[in-house]
C-alpha positions as CSV (number, residue, x, y, z in Angstrom):
1,M,0.0,0.0,0.0
2,E,1.4,3.3,-1.1
3,K,1.6,5.9,2.0
4,Q,-0.5,8.9,1.8
5,K,0.3,12.5,2.9
6,L,-1.3,14.0,5.7
7,P,-3.7,16.8,4.4
8,N,-2.5,19.7,6.5
9,G,1.2,19.0,6.5
10,I,2.4,21.9,4.3
11,A,-0.2,24.2,5.8
12,V,1.0,23.4,9.6
13,L,4.5,23.9,8.5
14,I,3.8,27.4,6.8
15,L,1.6,28.6,9.6
16,G,4.1,27.7,12.1
17,I,6.8,29.8,10.2
18,A,4.5,32.5,9.5
19,S,3.7,32.7,13.3
20,I,7.3,33.4,14.0
21,L,7.8,35.6,11.3
22,S,4.7,38.0,12.2
23,C,5.3,38.1,16.0
24,C,5.6,42.0,15.7
25,F,1.9,42.5,14.1
26,Y,0.1,42.8,17.4
27,G,-1.6,39.3,17.4
28,I,-1.5,38.1,14.0
29,G,1.1,35.8,14.6
30,L,-1.0,34.4,17.7
31,I,-3.8,33.7,15.4
32,L,-1.5,32.0,12.9
33,A,-0.1,29.7,15.6
34,I,-3.1,28.7,17.0
35,V,-4.6,27.7,13.5
36,A,-1.4,25.9,13.1
37,L,-1.8,24.1,16.4
38,V,-5.6,23.1,15.5
39,L,-4.7,21.6,12.0
40,A,-1.6,19.8,13.7
41,K,-4.1,18.3,16.4
42,K,-6.4,17.1,13.3
43,D,-3.7,15.6,11.7
44,T,-1.9,14.1,14.6
45,A,-5.3,12.1,15.4
46,L,-5.5,11.1,11.8
47,Y,-2.0,9.7,11.8
48,N,-2.5,7.8,15.3
49,Q,-5.3,5.9,13.7
50,N,-3.0,4.6,10.9
51,P,0.9,5.5,11.6
52,E,1.8,3.4,8.6
53,G,-0.4,4.9,6.2
54,Y,1.0,8.6,6.2
55,A,4.6,9.6,5.2
56,N,4.7,13.4,6.1
57,Y,4.1,13.2,10.1
58,G,7.5,15.0,10.3
59,Q,6.3,18.0,8.6
60,I,3.3,18.1,11.2
61,K,5.7,17.8,14.2
62,T,8.2,20.5,13.0
63,G,5.1,22.6,12.0
64,K,3.8,22.0,15.6
65,I,7.2,23.0,17.1
66,L,7.5,25.9,15.1
67,A,3.9,27.0,16.2
68,I,4.6,26.6,19.8
69,I,7.5,28.8,19.3
70,G,5.7,31.3,17.5
71,L,2.8,31.4,20.1
72,V,5.4,31.8,22.9
73,I,7.3,34.7,21.0
74,N,3.6,36.4,20.2
75,I,2.4,36.0,23.9
76,I,5.8,37.5,25.2
77,Y,5.4,40.6,22.5
78,L,1.8,41.3,23.1
79,L,2.4,41.5,27.0
80,F,5.3,43.7,26.3
81,A,3.1,45.8,24.1
82,I,0.5,46.0,26.6
83,W,2.8,46.7,29.5
84,L,4.5,49.5,27.3
85,I,1.0,51.1,26.5
86,A,0.3,51.0,30.2
87,T,3.3,52.6,31.1
88,V,4.1,55.2,28.5
89,G,0.4,55.7,27.4
90,F,-0.9,55.5,24.0
91,E,-0.5,58.9,23.0
92,N,2.9,59.3,24.1
93,L,4.0,56.2,21.7
94,Q,3.7,58.5,18.7
95,D,6.4,60.7,20.0
96,Q,10.0,59.0,20.4
97,D,11.2,61.9,22.6
98,A,8.3,61.6,25.1
99,V,8.9,57.6,25.3
100,R,12.5,58.2,25.9
101,R,11.8,61.1,28.6
102,I,9.2,59.0,30.4
103,M,11.6,55.8,30.5
104,T,14.4,57.8,31.8
105,E,12.1,59.3,34.4
106,K,10.5,55.9,35.6
107,F,13.8,53.6,35.1
108,G,16.6,55.9,35.0
109,G,19.5,55.7,32.4
């Protein structure tokens, strides 16, 4: 019997990579990572039903690892952005001199 490819192997891999690359776009990478993990879960369940029938499970594992890395990076960046807005203020983020002044006042340097 010829081995088939899992239906979402390439998609999971691409979404995992894209979630890392788009980490600075305020949550878009977070969405991509979650979608990649959902697709990986579906394909993992399919693979577990018939492990000998599928050839590209390595793509799913790699994509899942990349999606987890992307998820962590995106969460850290999102928390940093929220902290920065709470500390500096949204209106002050538009002016680099104001950001520098506020950071110097609050944290020294």
